[in-house]
Phi, psi and omega in degrees: 000147179261165177298325179295326175294317179296319176297318179295320180292319181297316178296326177293319181290333181279348178079029185250012176273138181286172189305307185293314180300318181294318181293321178298318181291322178292328174290327176292318182295324181292331183256351184238106182292325180293322174292323175294323176297318179296318178297318179296319180295317180296319177297315182292324176297316176299319179294321180296316181292320180297320178296317178299312180294325175291326180291326180271350177291124178288156178269171187299319174301321180295321178294319180294319180294318177300315182293316180298318178298314178300316179297320178299317184291320181295317180296319181292322181288321184290316186062190179287137180263135174280149178295151182304324181291328177292318180297315177301316180295319177296321177295320177293319177298320177296322179290321179296318179298316180297320179295317178295319178299314179298315179298319178296320181287329182264003183292325182279338183292331182256359186288307184237127178280331182217142178240134183266128172249119182275137171273142178302142182289141180288160178306155184299326182278354177253129178257106180224157179290149180257149178229142175236123181270133177248124186243160177272188185292345181263358178093006180273138179286122182254344178194146168241119178267125179264141176227154180273351180213151180298324180298318179291324179292322177290322176296317178297318179297315179296316176301314180297319177295319175300316180296322179294317179297319178293322176296321179290324174298319178294318183293323187267359177077024179277000185261133177246142180275119183278319179209155179214145175223140180242000000 
């Protein structure tokens, strides 16, 4: 048998052959035993497929139970929904809180670029060089300044603290312009 014979028999089983073509095929079937066997095999295959699909097709009560279970699961997972305006308000509040928290955490990082650590003054009877450690905002020593007398070290420390205070005033906007000329 050829593929065209199988296609012709499938079309015949589907009921889509026109009058003359159907009569020609029926006359061939009457005279060809091999063609009749192929037709019987195709019919049995179709019945087996139809029986299989009918067996796996759920009945109406099974479909109703599945739909009810699915709806219950969806309702349980969703829970009560808040109105959209409440969700927007909560999101805005969370953003504002995050901004304030970030500003509060980062406020000390930019306040002082250097912190002065004074070394204790030596006793009066000992003449030794003095050191002043200069650290960054994280407490890391970035420089050690040596002085030949405690007075010069104290003066340097006071000057550096005054400079830091003025820098902080500029950063926080506490400086006012008293006069300007252009």
